[in-house]
N, C-alpha and C positions, 0 to 999 in steps of 0.2 A: 547431597546440597538442599538446603531449603530456599525456595524462590516466591516471589511474586509473579503471577503471570495475569497480564492486564489484556482483555480484549473484548468486545462488544457485538462486532459484526459475526453472522451466524458462522462464515467459512472461517473465521479466526478461531470462534469458539470449539470448533469441530478441531483444531490443532490442539487445544488444551489437553485432552484425554492422553494423546500421545507423548507430551512433556511430561505428564504426571506419572506415568509409568515406566520412564526412561530409567536404566539401571542405575544412574549414577544420582538421581532425583529421590531423595528423602521424603519431601514433601512440597506441594504445590499449591498455593492459594491463589484461587481465582478470584480476579476484580473486574466488575463490569464498568465503574466509574472511577474518576480519580477520587471522589470523596470515599469511596469503598477502599481504596489504597491508603488513604491518609488515617483511616480508622484503624486499619490492620497494623500499620506504623506506628500508631501511637499506643495502642493495645500491648504490641510486642516489637519495641524499637531495635531490639538487636538480634532478631529470631531469623532475619533474611540475609540469603549471602548476596544474593542480587535480584534485581527486578526485569522481567521480560515484557516488552511491548508486542503484541501481535496484531497488525491492522489497524493501529492507534492513531488516532486524529487529536486528541487533545495536545496542547503544549504541555511538556514536561516540567515539573515543579522545581524550582532551581535549586531550593535546599534538599529536596531528597535527592536528585542525581549528583549533588555536590557531595553527600556523604555516604551513598548506597550506590556502588556500581550498578549502571542501568544498561540494557542493550535492545536493540529491536532489529526488523528487518526491512530493508528500504530497496524499493523496487525501480532501481535506475543506476545505469552504468556513468552518466554525464552528470557534472555537479549542475548543469543548466536546468535541472530539475529537481535540485535539491529543497527549493522553498516552499514546496508543497503542490497537489495534484498531479503528481508523475505518471500514473497511468493515462490521464487524460490529455496531459501534455505531449507526451510520447506518441500518442495515437494520431495525434492532430500533425505531428511533424512525420508520419509517414514511417514509423518505427514499428517492426514488427519483432525482432528479438532483442533483448534487454537484460541486464543482470539483476537478480536478487541477492541482497548482502546481509551478512550478519553484521551490524552496526553498532558500535559504542555511542551511547547518548550523551550528549553536552545540553548545554543552555546558550544559545537555541539547541535544539536537537540534534541538528545534523552539522553542528558548526565544527567537530572534530575530525571530520571526514575520514573515519578511519572504520576499517572493515576486517574480519579475521577469515571469513568463508565467503563463497560466492557459487551461484549456480546460474544456468541459463533459465531466462524466462518468456515464454512465447505469450505475447499479447495480441495475436491477430484475430482471437474469436471475439464474441460478443461478452457482456459482463458476466455473465454465468460460466461461460468457459474460463475467462480470466481470474475468476475466484477459485475455481478448481485449480486453476495452477498455482495460484497463490498458497492455497491450502497445501498442495503437495511441496512445493519448494520450501515453505517455511517450516514442514515436518522434517526435510532434509538439512536444513540449515542449522536447525536447533538441535537435531540429534547429533549432527557434528560438533557443533559449539559445545554441547554437556559434556561428550565424550572428552573434548581436547581441554576445557577450561580447568585451571586458570594458565595453562602453558600455551598460549595463543601468541601467532606473529601477527602484529597489527600492520595493516598497509594502508598508505594513505591515497585518496584519488586528488588529483588535482583541481584547484578552485578554478572559477571562472567569475569573470566581473559581470556578465549578461547572463541572468536567470530568468527563468520563466515564473512569474507570480502565481501562487494559488487561485485557482479559479473562483470566481464568485456565482452564485445562482443568475444573475443578470447575464453572463457570459454564454448561458445556454440558449440563448435567441439567436435564431435564423434570420437575418435579413434579407430583403429581397436581393440584394446582390449576391449572397451567397447563393440562393436558389436560382438565379439566372447564369451564374458565372462557373459554378462548381460541378464536377462530375458525379455520377451516382455513387463511385469509390468515395469520393472525399464526403459526400453527404452522410454516406453509411458511417464511414469512420466516426465523424463528427456525432452521430447519433449512437451507436453503439458504447461510445466511451462515457455516454452519460445515461444509460438505462438506469433503473431504478437498483440500489437506494440512491444513487447520485441525483442531483437537478436534471430532471430531463429536458432534452431539447425541446423547442417550441417554435411555433411562428405566431405572430399576434398582429391583428387588424381591430379595426373599429368595433367589432363585434366581440372578439373575445381572444384567448389563446388555445391553440391546438398541439396538444403535447405528443411525443414520440417516446412512449414506454419501453416498446420493443421494436426490434428491428431484424430483417432478414435480407441477405445479398446474395445475388446470384452472379458470376462473371459471365460474359457475353457467351464464351465457348460452352459453359455450362448448359446454357439456355437453348443453343443450337443443335447440343447434343439430345435435347430431349423433343425437340421438335421433329 
C-alpha cells in the first residue's frame, strides 16, 4: 500500500517510522502541513491508496476526503468530545480511561462517527505521559488497521446533541472563583491538560499573567507516607 501520513507533533512523528516499516506498506510519504499534502497529491494524484492523520489538528480538505479514503485516530469514547479538544475536555470532566479509535474521516472530520478498531487510553498523567500513551496506542491502532485494510467492519458511535466545544486560548484562564472553590485535584487536572504545547493555564491581574507550564500532584495519603 502507498499512503500519505500527516503528522506534526513530536509524538506523532515518532509513530511514522512504525507505519513506514509495516509489512503491508510499500511506501509512506510524511507530510507535516496541509500544504505539503496538497503538493504531493498534485504531483502524484493517483499514487496513494489512502491518507492517515496522526495527532492532526487542521480541518480536512473537503475535495481530498471525498476522493481519497482518509483515516485518523480519535481519542474519545463519547460523541460529546467530537468537536475538538477531546483530551482537555475529558480531563476536566474527571475521565481517566477513555478509548482511542481508528476513525474514517469525513467532512467535517468526525461527521461519519465510524471506527474500525479501538483500544483503551489512560489520560490520568501529565501531558508528557498522555503523549506517550497516544504514541503507543496509535502504533497499535495503525498496525491492526494496516493488517486488516480493506476488509474492515465499521461500527458507529451514537451522536449526541450536547457537545463540548473546541477550547480557545482564553479558556485557559483561571479566575478567582476557581482558585477559591476548586480542590487541589481539580486545579491539577485543569493545569495538566494545558501543559505545553497547549495554551497553558494562567491567572491574570493588573500586573500581568502567571502561566503554569508544568505541574505535579501528590495525593494526601502519599504525603502522609513521606512524613
